[in-house]
C-alpha positions in Angstrom: -17.9 35.4 -0.9 -17.2 38.9 0.4 -17.9 39.3 4.1 -19.6 42.5 5.3 -17.3 44.9 7.3 -17.7 44.8 11.0 -15.8 45.8 14.1 -12.8 43.8 14.9 -13.2 41.5 18.0 -11.5 38.7 19.4 -14.4 36.3 18.9 -17.2 37.0 16.5 -20.2 35.1 15.3 -22.2 35.9 12.4 -25.3 33.6 11.7 -27.3 33.9 8.5 -30.2 31.7 7.6 -29.2 28.1 7.0 -29.5 26.6 3.4 -32.8 25.0 3.2 -32.0 22.5 0.5 -28.5 21.6 1.7 -28.2 21.9 5.5 -24.8 21.3 6.7 -23.7 21.3 10.3 -20.2 22.3 11.2 -18.4 21.5 14.4 -18.9 25.0 15.6 -21.2 24.2 18.6 -24.5 24.9 16.7 -27.2 22.3 16.1 -29.8 22.6 13.3 -33.4 23.0 14.5 -36.4 23.9 12.3 -34.2 25.2 9.5 -32.0 27.5 11.4 -29.0 27.4 13.7 -29.1 27.6 17.5 -26.0 27.8 19.7 -25.5 24.8 22.0 -23.0 26.6 24.2 -21.7 30.0 24.5 -18.7 30.6 22.2 -15.5 31.0 23.8 -12.8 33.4 22.4 -9.7 31.8 21.0 -11.2 28.5 20.1 -14.0 26.5 18.6 -17.2 26.3 20.5 -17.6 23.3 22.7 -20.4 20.8 22.7 -21.8 18.1 20.3 -25.0 17.7 18.4 -26.7 16.1 15.6 -28.5 17.6 12.6 -32.2 16.8 12.9 -32.6 16.4 9.3 -29.5 14.3 8.6 -27.4 17.2 7.4 -24.4 16.0 9.5 -23.1 15.9 13.1 -20.9 18.3 14.8 -17.5 17.4 16.1 -16.0 18.1 19.5 -14.5 21.5 20.4 -12.2 22.0 23.4 -10.4 18.7 22.9 -9.6 19.4 19.3 -5.8 19.8 18.5 -4.8 21.1 15.2 -3.6 18.4 13.0 0.2 18.2 12.2 1.0 19.1 8.4 4.0 18.4 6.2 6.8 20.9 6.5 6.8 21.0 2.6 4.5 19.7 0.0 7.5 17.7 -1.4 7.6 15.7 1.9 4.1 14.3 1.0 5.1 13.6 -2.6 8.2 11.7 -1.5 6.4 9.9 1.2 3.8 8.6 -1.3 6.5 7.7 -3.8 8.4 5.8 -0.9 5.3 4.0 0.0 3.8 3.1 -3.3 7.1 2.4 -5.1 8.3 -0.6 -3.5 9.5 -4.1 -4.0 6.5 -5.2 -6.3 7.7 -2.6 -8.9 11.1 -4.2 -9.1 10.4 -8.0 -8.6 6.8 -8.5 -9.9 6.0 -6.1 -12.7 8.8 -7.0 -15.0 8.0 -10.8 -14.5 4.3 -10.2 -15.3 5.3 -8.1 -18.4 7.5 -10.9 -19.7 4.9 -13.7 -18.9 1.9 -11.7 -20.3 3.1 -10.9 -23.8 6.0 -8.3 -23.3 5.2 -4.9 -24.4 1.5 -6.0 -25.2 1.0 -6.2 -21.5 1.2 -2.4 -21.2 -2.1 -2.1 -23.0 -4.3 -3.8 -20.3 -2.1 -2.3 -17.7 -2.5 1.4 -18.8 -6.3 0.8 -19.4 -6.7 -0.3 -15.8 -4.5 2.5 -14.6 -6.9 4.9 -15.9 -10.1 3.0 -15.0 -9.2 1.9 -11.6 -5.6 2.8 -10.3 -5.7 6.5 -10.6 -9.3 7.1 -9.5 -9.0 5.2 -6.4 -5.6 6.5 -5.7 -6.9 10.1 -5.9 -10.0 9.2 -3.9 -8.0 7.9 -1.0 -5.6 10.9 -0.9 -8.5 13.5 -1.4 -10.6 11.8 1.2 -7.8 11.9 3.8 -7.1 15.6 2.9 -10.7 16.7 3.1 -11.5 14.8 6.4 -8.2 15.5 7.9 -8.3 12.0 9.6 -6.6 8.6 9.4 -8.1 5.4 7.9 -10.8 5.0 10.5 -12.1 8.5 11.1 -12.0 9.4 7.6 -15.2 7.4 7.2 -17.1 9.9 9.4 -18.1 11.0 5.9 -20.6 8.1 6.1 -20.3 6.7 9.7 -22.4 3.6 8.8 -19.5 2.3 6.7 -16.7 2.9 9.3 -16.0 -0.8 8.9 -14.1 0.3 6.0 -11.5 1.9 8.1 -11.3 -1.1 10.4 -10.8 -3.4 7.3 -8.0 -1.2 6.1 -6.4 -1.1 9.5 -6.5 -5.0 9.7 -4.9 -5.3 6.3 -2.2 -2.7 6.9 -1.4 -4.4 10.2 -0.9 -7.8 8.5 1.1 -6.1 5.8 3.4 -4.4 8.3 3.8 -7.8 10.2 4.9 -9.9 7.2 6.4 -7.5 4.7 9.3 -6.6 7.1 10.5 -10.1 6.9 11.6 -9.4 3.2 13.6 -6.6 4.7 15.1 -8.9 7.5 16.2 -11.3 4.6 17.7 -8.4 2.6 19.4 -7.0 5.6 21.1 -10.6 6.3 22.2 -10.8 2.6 23.7 -7.3 2.8 25.8 -8.2 5.9 26.8 -11.4 4.2 27.9 -9.5 1.1 30.8 -7.8 2.9 33.3 -10.8 2.4 36.0 -11.4 -0.2 33.9 -14.3 -1.8 30.1 -14.4 -1.7 29.0 -17.2 0.6 26.3 -18.4 -1.9 28.8 -18.6 -4.8 30.6 -21.8 -3.7 29.8 -25.4 -2.6 32.4 -25.7 0.2 30.2 -24.3 3.1 28.7 -26.2 6.1 25.1 -25.8 4.8 25.9 -27.4 1.2 24.8 -30.9 0.4 26.7 -33.4 -1.7 24.4 -32.5 -4.5 25.6 -28.9 -4.6 27.1 -28.0 -8.0 28.6 -24.5 -8.9 28.6 -24.9 -12.7 25.8 -26.5 -14.7 27.1 -27.8 -18.1 23.7 -27.8 -19.9 25.3 -27.3 -23.2 27.2 -30.6 -23.0 23.9 -32.4 -22.3 21.7 -30.8 -25.1 22.0 -34.0 -27.1 19.9 -36.7 -25.6 22.4 -39.5 -26.7 24.9 -38.1 -24.3 22.7 -38.8 -21.2 25.3 -40.9 -19.7 28.4 -38.9 -20.7 30.7 -37.7 -17.8 30.4 -33.8 -17.7 33.5 -31.7 -16.8 35.9 -32.7 -14.1 33.2 -33.3 -11.4 32.7 -37.0 -12.7 28.9 -36.2 -12.9 26.9 -37.7 -15.6 24.1 -35.9 -17.4 21.7 -37.8 -15.5 23.1 -36.6 -12.2 22.4 -33.0 -13.3 18.7 -33.5 -12.6 19.5 -34.0 -8.9 22.1 -31.2 -8.8 21.4 -28.0 -6.8 22.8 -24.6 -7.1 24.8 -23.1 -4.1 22.4 -20.0 -4.3 19.3 -22.2 -3.6 21.2 -24.1 -0.9 22.3 -20.9 0.8 18.6 -19.6 0.7 16.9 -22.8 1.8 19.6 -24.4 4.0 21.3 -21.4 5.7 18.8 -18.4 5.5 15.5 -20.2 5.9 16.9 -23.5 7.2 13.5 -24.6 6.1 11.5 -27.5 7.5 9.5 -30.1 5.7 6.0 -28.4 6.4 3.9 -25.9 8.3 3.3 -28.4 11.0 6.9 -28.5 12.0 8.0 -24.9 13.1 11.4 -26.1 14.3 13.7 -23.8 16.2 14.4 -20.0 15.8 17.2 -18.8 13.6 18.9 -16.4 15.9 20.9 -14.7 13.2 17.7 -13.8 11.3 15.9 -12.7 14.5 18.7 -10.2 15.2 18.3 -8.9 11.7 14.5 -8.7 12.2 15.0 -6.8 15.4 17.5 -4.3 13.9 15.1 -3.6 11.1 12.2 -2.9 13.6 14.3 -0.6 15.6 15.2 1.2 12.5 11.6 1.6 11.4 10.6 2.8 15.0 13.1 5.6 15.0 11.9 6.6 11.5 8.3 6.8 12.6 8.3 7.7 16.3 8.3 11.5 15.9 5.6 11.7 13.1 5.4 13.2 9.7 8.0 15.9 10.5 10.8 13.3 10.8 9.2 10.8 8.2 9.1 13.5 5.6 12.8 14.1 5.9 13.8 10.5 5.8 11.9 9.6 2.7 14.0 12.2 0.6 16.9 9.6 1.0 15.0 6.3 1.2 12.7 7.1 -1.9 15.4 8.7 -4.2 18.6 6.6 -3.6 17.0 3.4 -5.0 16.7 5.2 -8.3 20.4 6.0 -8.4 21.2 2.4 -7.7 18.8 1.2 -10.4 20.6 3.5 -12.8 24.0 2.1 -11.8 22.7 -1.4 -12.1 21.1 -0.6 -15.6 24.5 0.8 -16.9 26.3 -2.3 -15.6 23.6 -4.6 -16.8 23.5 -3.5 -20.4 27.2 -3.9 -20.8 27.0 -7.7 -19.9 26.9 -10.4 -22.6 23.4 -11.6 -23.2 21.8 -8.4 -21.9 20.1 -7.7 -25.3 18.5 -11.2 -25.5 17.2 -10.5 -22.0 15.7 -7.1 -22.8 14.0 -8.3 -25.9 12.5 -11.2 -24.0 11.0 -8.4 -21.7 9.5 -6.1 -24.4 8.9 -8.4 -27.4 5.1 -8.1 -28.1 3.0 -11.3 -28.4 -0.4 -9.9 -29.6 -2.2 -13.3 -29.0 -1.9 -12.7 -25.2 -4.5 -9.8 -25.3 -7.3 -12.4 -25.7 -6.5 -14.2 -22.6 -8.4 -13.3 -19.4 -5.4 -14.0 -17.1 -3.4 -11.1 -18.6 -6.2 -8.5 -17.7 -6.4 -10.0 -14.3 -2.7 -9.8 -13.7 -2.7 -6.2 -14.9 -5.5 -5.1 -12.5 -3.9 -7.2 -9.6 -0.6 -5.7 -10.1 -2.0 -1.9 -10.2 -3.8 -2.6 -6.9 -0.7 -4.0 -5.2 1.9 -1.3 -6.5 -0.4 1.7 -6.0 -0.9 0.5 -2.3 -4.6 0.9 -2.7 -7.0 -0.1 0.1 -4.4 0.0 2.8 -5.4 3.3 4.5 -1.9 4.5 4.4 -2.6 6.9 1.4 -5.5 8.4 3.4 -3.3 8.9 6.5 -0.6 10.6 4.3 -3.3 12.7 2.6 -4.6 13.8 6.0 -1.4 15.7 6.7 -1.8 17.9 3.6 -2.8 21.5 3.8 -6.6 21.7 3.1 -6.0 23.6 -0.2 -3.4 21.4 -1.5 -3.9 20.4 -5.2 -4.2 16.6 -4.6 -5.7 16.0 -8.1 -2.4 17.0 -9.8 -0.4 15.1 -7.1 -2.4 11.8 -8.1 -1.4 11.9 -11.6 2.2 12.8 -10.8 2.5 9.9 -8.4 0.8 7.4 -10.7 3.2 8.4 -13.4 6.2 7.9 -11.0 4.9 4.6 -9.9 4.2 3.0 -13.3 7.3 4.7 -14.8 9.5 2.9 -12.1 7.9 -0.4 -12.7 8.6 -0.2 -16.5 12.2 1.0 -16.0 13.1 -1.6 -13.5 12.2 -4.2 -16.1 15.2 -3.2 -18.1 17.4 -3.5 -15.1 16.1 -6.9 -14.1 16.0 -8.4 -17.6 19.4 -7.3 -18.7 20.9 -9.1 -15.7 18.6 -12.2 -16.3 19.7 -12.3 -20.0 23.3 -12.3 -18.9 22.6 -15.0 -16.4 20.8 -17.2 -19.1 23.8 -16.7 -21.4 26.3 -17.7 -18.6 24.2 -21.0 -18.0 23.5 -21.7 -21.6 19.8 -21.7 -21.1 16.8 -19.8 -22.4 15.8 -16.6 -20.5 12.4 -18.1 -19.6 14.2 -20.8 -17.4 15.9 -18.0 -15.2 13.1 -15.5 -15.3 11.4 -15.5 -11.8 9.1 -13.3 -9.6 8.9 -12.3 -6.0 11.5 -13.6 -3.4 12.7 -16.1 -6.0 14.1 -13.1 -8.1 15.4 -11.0 -5.2 17.1 -14.0 -3.3 17.8 -16.6 -5.9 18.1 -15.2 -9.5 19.8 -11.8 -8.7 22.3 -13.2 -6.2 23.3 -15.8 -8.9 23.6 -12.9 -11.4 25.9 -10.8 -9.1 28.1 -13.8 -8.3 28.9 -14.0 -11.9 30.1 -10.5 -12.2 33.6 -9.1 -11.5 33.8 -7.5 -8.0 30.9 -9.5 -7.1 30.6 -8.3 -3.4 30.2 -4.7 -4.5 27.4 -5.4 -6.8 25.7 -7.6 -4.2 25.9 -5.0 -1.4 24.7 -2.3 -3.8 21.7 -4.5 -4.9 20.7 -5.5 -1.3 21.0 -1.9 0.0 18.6 -0.8 -2.8 16.2 -3.7 -1.8 16.4 -2.5 1.8 15.6 1.0 1.0 12.9 0.2 -1.3 11.2 -1.9 1.4 12.0 0.4 4.4 10.0 3.5 3.1 7.1 1.3 2.4 7.3 -0.3 5.8 7.4 2.9 7.8 4.8 4.7 6.0 2.5 1.5 6.5 3.3 1.8 10.2 2.7 5.5 10.0 -0.8 4.7 8.6 -1.6 2.3 11.1 -0.6 4.4 14.1 -2.4 7.4 12.6 -5.7 5.5 12.6 -5.3 4.4 16.1 -4.5 7.8 17.5 -7.2 9.4 15.7 -9.6 7.2 17.8 -8.5 9.0 20.9 -9.5 12.7 21.2 -7.5 15.5 22.8 -8.8 14.7 26.3 -6.6 11.6 26.2 -3.6 13.7 25.5 -0.4 12.3 26.7 3.1 14.0 26.0 4.6 10.6 24.5 1.3 9.2 23.2 2.6 8.9 19.7 6.0 7.3 20.9 4.2 4.7 23.0 1.6 3.9 20.4 4.4 3.3 17.7 6.4 1.2 20.3 3.5 -1.0 21.0 2.7 -1.6 17.2 6.3 -2.5 16.5 6.6 -4.8 19.4 3.3 -6.6 18.5 4.3 -7.1 15.0 7.8 -8.4 16.1 6.3 -11.0 18.4 4.1 -12.3 15.6 7.1 -12.1 13.3 9.1 -14.6 15.6 6.9 -17.3 14.0 8.5 -16.4 10.6 12.1 -16.7 11.7 11.8 -20.3 12.6 12.6 -23.3 10.4 8.9 -23.3 9.3 8.8 -19.5 9.1 8.5 -19.4 5.2 5.3 -21.4 5.3 3.9 -18.8 7.8 5.2 -16.0 5.7 3.4 -17.3 2.5 0.1 -17.8 4.4 0.2 -14.1 5.2 1.3 -13.0 1.7 -1.3 -15.1 0.0 -4.3 -14.5 2.1 -4.1 -11.4 4.5 -3.2 -8.7 1.9 -4.0 -10.6 -1.3 -5.6 -9.2 -4.4 -9.1 -10.3 -3.1 -8.9 -8.3 0.1 -7.7 -5.2 -1.7 -10.3 -5.5 -4.5 -13.1 -5.9 -1.9 -12.0 -2.9 -0.1 -11.5 -0.8 -3.2 -15.1 -1.8 -4.4 -16.6 -0.7 -1.2 -14.6 2.5 -1.1 -16.2 3.5 -4.4 -19.7 2.6 -3.6 -19.8 4.5 -0.3 -18.3 7.7 -1.8 -20.2 7.7 -5.1 -23.6 6.3 -4.0 -24.0 6.8 -0.2 -22.2 10.2 0.2 -22.7 11.2 -3.3 -20.2 11.5 -6.1 -21.3 15.1 -7.3 -21.2 16.0 -3.6 -17.6 14.9 -3.2 -16.6 16.5 -6.4 -17.9 19.7 -4.9 -15.7 19.1 -1.8 -12.7 18.6 -3.9 -13.5 21.7 -5.8 -13.5 23.5 -2.4 -10.2 22.2 -1.6 -8.3 22.6 -4.9 -10.2 25.6 -6.4 -11.5 23.8 -9.5 -13.6 20.7 -10.5 -11.6 17.6 -11.6 -12.5 16.1 -15.0 -15.8 14.3 -14.8 -14.1 11.0 -15.6 -13.3 10.6 -12.0 -17.0 10.8 -11.0 -17.8 8.2 -13.7 -15.1 5.9 -12.5 -16.2 6.1 -8.9 -19.8 5.5 -9.9 -19.6 2.8 -12.4 -16.4 1.8 -14.1 -14.1 1.3 -11.1 -16.6 -0.9 -9.0 -17.2 -3.1 -12.1 -13.5 -3.6 -12.6 -12.9 -4.4 -9.0 -15.8 -6.8 -8.6 -14.9 -8.5 -12.0 -11.3 -9.1 -11.0 -12.5 -10.2 -7.5 -15.0 -12.9 -8.9 -12.4 -14.1 -11.3 -9.9 -14.6 -8.4 -12.6 -16.4 -6.6 -13.7 -18.7 -9.4 -10.0 -19.5 -10.3 -8.9 -20.0 -6.6 -6.1 -22.5 -6.3 -4.9 -24.0 -2.9 -1.6 -22.5 -1.7 1.6 -24.5 -2.5 5.3 -23.8 -1.7 7.6 -24.3 -4.7 4.8 -26.1 -6.5 5.8 -29.2 -4.4 4.5 -28.7 -0.9 0.8 -28.5 -0.6 -0.5 -26.8 2.5 -2.6 -29.0 5.0 -6.4 -28.2 5.3 -6.1 -26.4 8.6 -3.4 -24.2 7.1 -5.7 -23.0 4.4 -8.4 -22.5 7.2 -5.9 -20.2 9.1 -5.2 -18.3 5.6 -9.0 -17.8 5.1 -9.4 -16.5 8.6 -6.7 -13.9 7.9 -8.6 -12.8 4.7 -12.0 -12.8 6.3 -10.8 -10.8 9.3 -10.6 -7.7 7.2 -13.3 -8.5 4.6 -16.0 -9.2 7.2 -15.4 -5.9 9.0 -17.4 -4.1 6.5 -20.8 -6.0 6.5 -20.5 -6.9 10.3 -19.9 -3.3 11.3 -22.8 -2.1 9.0 -25.3 -4.6 10.4 -24.1 -3.9 14.0 -24.8 -0.2 13.6 -28.1 -0.6 11.9 -29.4 -2.9 14.6 -28.2 -0.7 17.4 -29.8 2.5 16.1 -33.4 3.4 16.9 -36.3 4.3 14.5 -37.5 3.0 11.1 -35.0 1.7 8.6 -35.2 5.0 6.7 -34.5 7.0 9.9 -31.7 4.8 10.9 -30.1 5.0 7.3 -30.5 8.9 7.3 -29.0 9.2 10.7 -26.0 6.8 10.2 -25.0 8.2 6.8 -25.0 11.7 8.0 -21.4 13.1 7.8 -19.7 14.0 11.0 -17.7 17.1 10.3 -14.5 18.1 12.0 -13.5 21.4 13.4 -11.3 22.2 10.4 -14.4 22.2 8.1 -15.7 25.3 10.1 -12.7 27.4 8.9 -12.7 26.2 5.3 -16.4 25.5 4.4 -18.5 27.9 6.5 -18.3 30.7 3.9 -19.7 28.2 1.2 -21.8 25.5 2.7 -24.0 24.5 0.0 -22.7 22.5 -3.1 -21.1 24.8 -5.6 -23.3 23.7 -8.3 -26.5 24.5 -6.5 -25.9 28.0 -5.1 -27.2 30.9 -7.0 -26.3 34.4 -6.0 -29.2 36.5 -4.6 -31.6 33.6 -3.8 -33.3 33.6 -0.5 -33.3 29.9 -0.4 -29.6 29.8 -0.6 -28.4 32.1 2.3 -25.3 30.7 3.9 -23.9 30.1 7.3 -20.9 32.3 8.2 -19.0 31.4 11.3 -15.8 33.2 12.1 -13.7 32.5 15.1 -10.5 34.8 15.4 -8.0 32.9 17.2 
């Protein structure tokens, strides 16, 4: 809209009659009264007008003025892309997707996977980034768009805090393996170490025992019969369980702290702290290395993997289609859960990253680019993993299905076994665990960044302290480290699994995603948010996004959530140890601590408000606009679709503050 010419001044305010049908209050120091704007305080040059107020008709509340500090932004837009790649592309892409693809029909798995990417993954991924960019706030204050549902912000903070707490243990284990890789012989390749048991066996002669009539035959030079092989244990498993974990018999026996592992944990937390403490200006630079180098290692490992004997069989196991699997519900559930995990949806960190974007950044295009990178990495890493597993199966003389594993079992048992069979084993081991460390590190420090951003957004400018950010990051890291001490004990693996299975499980993320769609599409309004996105990027996204937010994605989320609930199975470790009842209670407390934030916060706000239910609802669902909306939205307050030029009913507010 063209602005009328007027004399230059250091501080000018032009008010035109407010839009009657779509009132909107900006944080400019003006409150709506009887259909027009009245100043709450005299405007001051060089800044936004002070004061706060509330739209009488629910059009929105105004933000604070003098305390407002301009939000930090990425130095380059590529910093944002790399941070999102680093956060979303993590260990789940390498150790979970290939296994799920193999387990659920090979190439056929891509059909439900891609369908749910477009029905759930990309729409919510885009929603979170766009919401952060529009509101310029972290995971809590971003829900000022509908303050009644601010519990969504608290829920995401709880989930990402739990994630930050337990996820770093994988990095501590990886760092420990990396250090132990620098030796002439890998410590997990032999049975002559202090942690090995008499049942340790370096080479399993399965081929000699293929015939059942040879059950009592002597195998190799070890004077072991085929019957003894049932009790034999690999040195890799003994290194993992007896040396690294030094695992106890159950959750009720925590045992002593593993000091070597604790030092590794401390080193990783110090590394995370110095990556995050200065904010996105430093984080945006570090992710250029941590997000790209794993791809270099993956390519090197793929080239090495496909040249090994048995690699072809492994890759065929990975991609061979089994069309009968499409009729199984579990395949679709696995596809949905994997997408929500690998896209890092519902954690609030994507919102925090988006909040550091320029207001006019094209986040719609970014969402598709990032989704392509994420899913492409998952599919590509499957070739790397299964070429190695095919080699491992050929070496042991067993079927690929017997060596295919997921999760920590792949990273710390199957893969170390594979590299121990290669020439120059320490080199390949160091390379793999360095990649593992980098894949996890950027996910970790972006998770910490998201948590700290949400916390700092709760404190306005009047609480400014020169080292506020550094102190907040230090407190966060220290608190997580103290909780992590329970995971470096002999019973630590049981605690780790409790956090992994319950605190940031598929159920909590699906619950969070369901409510995000409902609030934006039905409380704030899908059309209204599409207008807001159009204000930012300059064009309206394809209507598919609106349909997904309103109908398709909530149905997908709730369907998978209910399936999880109906098919709930108690937690076990290695399918042998069953957790005690009080362990499951602790687990459900972890899950409910985030899930209950939404209904509890909603009911609390409704009961504390005054007036009839309709008045309370109207008041509590009115957006609270931030100072930046003044600059970007004042020239075009009403929704783009409802404004018609020259209409008296659609005159617009223009507020200009020349800094």
